[in-house]
Each structure stands twice: as C-alpha cells, then as structure tokens.
MIKE-23854 format. One record per residue (C-alpha): residue in one letter; z, y, x. Coordinates in nm, 3 decimals. Layout:
{pt a; {Z; Y; X}} ...
END
This chain:
{pt x; {0.035; 0.052; 0.005}} {pt x; {-0.055; 0.349; 0.150}} {pt x; {0.183; 0.564; 0.076}} {pt x; {0.131; 0.895; -0.082}} {pt x; {0.379; 1.225; -0.165}} {pt x; {0.591; 1.100; -0.468}} {pt x; {0.634; 0.710; -0.371}} {pt x; {0.858; 0.567; -0.280}} {pt x; {0.938; 0.425; 0.092}} {pt x; {0.946; 0.025; 0.075}} {pt x; {1.306; -0.082; 0.211}} {pt x; {1.203; -0.261; 0.528}} {pt x; {1.439; -0.460; 0.794}} {pt x; {1.413; -0.189; 1.087}} {pt x; {1.529; -0.379; 1.446}} {pt x; {1.688; -0.097; 1.700}} {pt x; {1.630; -0.092; 2.044}} {pt x; {2.047; -0.078; 2.170}} {pt x; {2.155; -0.127; 1.803}} {pt x; {2.109; -0.470; 1.544}} {pt x; {1.933; -0.449; 1.232}} {pt x; {1.949; -0.181; 0.942}} {pt x; {1.747; -0.123; 0.627}} {pt x; {1.538; 0.219; 0.534}} {pt x; {1.746; 0.273; 0.269}} {pt x; {2.063; 0.224; 0.526}} {pt x; {1.933; 0.458; 0.730}} {pt x; {1.821; 0.771; 0.507}} {pt x; {2.127; 0.736; 0.203}} {pt x; {2.342; 1.019; 0.471}} {pt x; {2.040; 1.234; 0.550}} {pt x; {1.864; 1.535; 0.285}} {pt x; {1.547; 1.420; 0.519}} {pt x; {1.419; 1.160; 0.771}} {pt x; {1.098; 1.164; 0.908}} {pt x; {0.931; 0.809; 1.024}} {pt x; {0.732; 0.876; 1.341}} {pt x; {0.486; 0.596; 1.371}} {pt x; {0.364; 0.536; 1.693}} {pt x; {0.193; 0.252; 1.909}} {pt x; {0.418; 0.149; 2.204}} {pt x; {0.630; 0.275; 2.480}} {pt x; {0.326; 0.240; 2.724}} {pt x; {0.135; 0.487; 2.571}} {pt x; {0.156; 0.780; 2.808}} {pt x; {0.103; 0.989; 2.515}} {pt x; {0.307; 0.816; 2.258}} {pt x; {0.592; 0.857; 2.571}} {pt x; {0.482; 1.245; 2.583}} {pt x; {0.581; 1.253; 2.199}} {pt x; {0.938; 1.064; 2.215}} {pt x; {1.045; 1.309; 2.547}} {pt x; {0.908; 1.615; 2.309}} {pt x; {1.146; 1.464; 1.982}} {pt x; {1.448; 1.429; 2.197}} {pt x; {1.398; 1.763; 2.339}} {pt x; {1.412; 1.863; 2.031}} {pt x; {1.578; 1.636; 1.849}} {pt x; {1.897; 1.951; 1.803}} {pt x; {1.699; 2.133; 1.622}} {pt x; {1.575; 1.839; 1.361}} {pt x; {1.963; 1.812; 1.313}} {pt x; {2.037; 2.149; 1.229}} {pt x; {1.766; 2.129; 0.985}} {pt x; {1.932; 1.847; 0.868}} {pt x; {1.680; 1.583; 0.934}} {pt x; {1.672; 1.285; 1.152}} {pt x; {1.354; 1.083; 1.276}} {pt x; {1.332; 0.783; 1.323}} {pt x; {1.050; 0.615; 1.573}} {pt x; {0.859; 0.324; 1.518}} {pt x; {0.700; 0.135; 1.773}} {pt x; {0.514; -0.198; 1.829}} {pt x; {0.703; -0.306; 2.104}} {pt x; {1.002; -0.584; 2.131}} {pt x; {1.333; -0.481; 2.155}} {pt x; {1.348; -0.600; 2.505}} {pt x; {1.050; -0.373; 2.652}} {pt x; {1.263; -0.099; 2.506}} {pt x; {1.545; -0.164; 2.640}} {pt x; {1.482; -0.236; 2.995}} {pt x; {1.300; 0.079; 3.014}} {pt x; {1.536; 0.319; 2.881}} {pt x; {1.905; 0.415; 2.838}} {pt x; {2.049; 0.439; 2.543}} {pt x; {2.231; 0.760; 2.610}} {pt x; {1.932; 0.930; 2.690}} {pt x; {1.811; 0.875; 2.322}} {pt x; {1.952; 1.121; 2.080}} {pt x; {1.705; 0.915; 1.781}} {pt x; {1.699; 0.580; 1.686}} {pt x; {1.381; 0.323; 1.796}} {pt x; {1.312; 0.105; 1.538}} {pt x; {1.055; -0.131; 1.635}} {pt x; {0.802; -0.373; 1.492}} {pt x; {0.624; -0.593; 1.707}} {pt x; {0.445; -0.836; 1.443}} {pt x; {0.317; -0.458; 1.283}} {pt x; {0.498; -0.518; 0.917}} {pt x; {0.530; -0.181; 0.833}} {pt x; {0.212; -0.068; 0.973}} {pt x; {0.051; -0.358; 0.774}} {pt x; {0.238; -0.279; 0.445}} {pt x; {0.127; 0.088; 0.473}} {pt x; {-0.219; -0.008; 0.553}} {pt x; {-0.170; 0.234; 0.847}} {pt x; {-0.534; 0.071; 1.058}} {pt x; {-0.596; 0.003; 1.407}} {pt x; {-0.972; 0.122; 1.508}} {pt x; {-1.171; -0.209; 1.580}} {pt x; {-1.251; -0.028; 1.982}} {pt x; {-1.125; 0.293; 2.203}} {pt x; {-1.416; 0.497; 2.128}} {pt x; {-1.290; 0.487; 1.763}} {pt x; {-0.938; 0.627; 1.834}} {pt x; {-1.049; 0.900; 2.012}} {pt x; {-1.098; 1.233; 1.864}} {pt x; {-1.470; 1.352; 1.842}} {pt x; {-1.439; 1.713; 1.728}} {pt x; {-1.385; 1.982; 1.995}} {pt x; {-1.079; 2.025; 1.860}} {pt x; {-0.992; 1.713; 1.868}} {pt x; {-1.100; 1.662; 2.254}} {pt x; {-0.885; 1.963; 2.339}} {pt x; {-0.663; 1.865; 2.139}} {pt x; {-0.629; 1.534; 2.330}} {pt x; {-0.705; 1.652; 2.660}} {pt x; {-0.386; 1.911; 2.628}} {pt x; {-0.150; 1.652; 2.564}} {pt x; {-0.283; 1.452; 2.848}} {pt x; {-0.224; 1.690; 3.073}} {pt x; {0.113; 1.726; 2.960}} {pt x; {0.203; 1.414; 3.009}} {pt x; {0.108; 1.417; 3.338}} {pt x; {0.308; 1.735; 3.412}} {pt x; {0.571; 1.543; 3.270}} {pt x; {0.528; 1.250; 3.528}} {pt x; {0.432; 1.010; 3.193}} {pt x; {0.242; 0.714; 3.336}} {pt x; {0.088; 0.459; 3.176}} {pt x; {0.297; 0.147; 3.073}} {pt x; {0.272; -0.187; 2.937}} {pt x; {0.099; -0.229; 2.662}} {pt x; {0.179; -0.423; 2.386}} {pt x; {0.101; -0.444; 1.980}} {pt x; {-0.193; -0.389; 1.924}} {pt x; {-0.399; -0.105; 2.147}} {pt x; {-0.647; 0.041; 1.935}} {pt x; {-0.334; 0.103; 1.670}} {pt x; {-0.314; 0.457; 1.485}} {pt x; {0.040; 0.705; 1.366}} {pt x; {0.141; 0.784; 1.115}} {pt x; {0.393; 0.960; 0.942}} {pt x; {0.646; 1.005; 0.641}} {pt x; {0.940; 1.234; 0.567}} {pt x; {1.159; 1.123; 0.303}} {pt x; {1.428; 1.197; 0.135}} {pt x; {1.785; 1.008; 0.064}} {pt x; {1.641; 0.776; -0.186}} {pt x; {1.304; 0.651; -0.013}} {pt x; {1.085; 0.914; -0.221}} {pt x; {0.828; 1.003; 0.014}} {pt x; {0.772; 1.368; 0.049}} {pt x; {0.496; 1.427; 0.311}} {pt x; {0.320; 1.141; 0.399}} {pt x; {-0.003; 1.137; 0.685}} {pt x; {-0.247; 0.886; 0.819}} {pt x; {-0.422; 0.976; 1.141}} {pt x; {-0.777; 1.001; 1.179}} {pt x; {-0.755; 0.953; 1.557}} {pt x; {-0.470; 0.934; 1.831}} {pt x; {-0.362; 1.274; 1.880}} {pt x; {-0.415; 1.363; 1.527}} {pt x; {-0.089; 1.391; 1.408}} {pt x; {0.196; 1.635; 1.370}} {pt x; {0.358; 1.794; 1.661}} {pt x; {0.683; 1.840; 1.743}} {pt x; {0.650; 2.238; 1.596}} {pt x; {0.474; 2.165; 1.289}} {pt x; {0.736; 1.900; 1.188}} {pt x; {0.965; 2.127; 1.181}} {pt x; {0.810; 2.387; 1.043}} {pt x; {0.732; 2.081; 0.736}} {pt x; {1.049; 2.052; 0.693}} {pt x; {1.221; 2.400; 0.632}} {pt x; {0.892; 2.389; 0.351}} {pt x; {1.053; 2.054; 0.228}} {pt x; {1.368; 2.175; 0.150}} 
END
C-alpha cells in the first residue's frame, strides 16, 4: 500500500540498533510528530551524510516536539559494529528483509542509472551532496540491502496518522533537514 496523507501508517515491528524490538505505535505514542526517514543503507555515502545532518540538527526536531526514526536496510549487527550508540540521538530501525519498503511500495530501480537524477537541478543537488559528504570525510562502506532502493519520508502523529508522505523519484529527491524542520513547523 502506498501511503498518503490522512492514512494510517501500519504498525510495523521495528528492530532498533543498540536496542530491542518495538512497534511504530510505541515509537510515536508520546510525540506529536515523528519523521520516518527511510533511507537505503549505512554504507551509502549520501545516506551516511543524511544521518550526520539529522544528528547535527536533532535538538531542533526535539524543540519542535518531533523526533526522527531513520529506517535502513542494514542488519542490526552492521550498524552496531560501525557506529557508537552514544553518538545517536535518534533511533535507527533495521529492516534487512525490506518489509517496510515492500509494504509501503517504496520502489527500487533496476539500475543505478535509473536511480540517479536526470534534470539539471537534480544533478546539481546530487553533485553538491556528494561534495558535502566528501568534505565530511564520508566514504562508501559495506553494501547491504537493495543497492538501487529509493528513499521515502513519512511524518506521522501520535495516532500513526500520516500528515506528510514523500516517495523519492531519484536518489536525492528528498527534503533536506532544513526543509523537514520547516514542514514540521507548518504541520504543528
């Protein structure tokens, strides 16, 4: 099922890196808005860059009464061996079987070329993001999951009602951290 605004997010079981299992309902119940930032895998330089940016600005999400749950295709053990729990202000949910991706119909492309942007604006955004990741010292890590998986984002309330749904058309067709913070302000 492709999620749209005003629909309810399914109550997935979530396996959290550094923690046990929980459910979507438990993750959202005490927070006015929760962002489910669904990325590819930790070894992807662009995904690692997004995680760094979310971490850097996480206090701003909390100040707006929101939290972020990052969903990755990684095995829990991969994340736990490559990151430190203390460095994570937000939970990382592991979905190596791609249950969330498949249930929500978040597509993967057949080839890398299909996953990349085609417009001058999209290509510029990709090049800028790659440069920022390089400047941050991020290098490509272990591949895990579907290499051509596209990202998505859902902002839900404490009852799991979706207030914002975005399915990326290409690898960098996602709101930035700043744009996401603005969305949260608008939704409040």
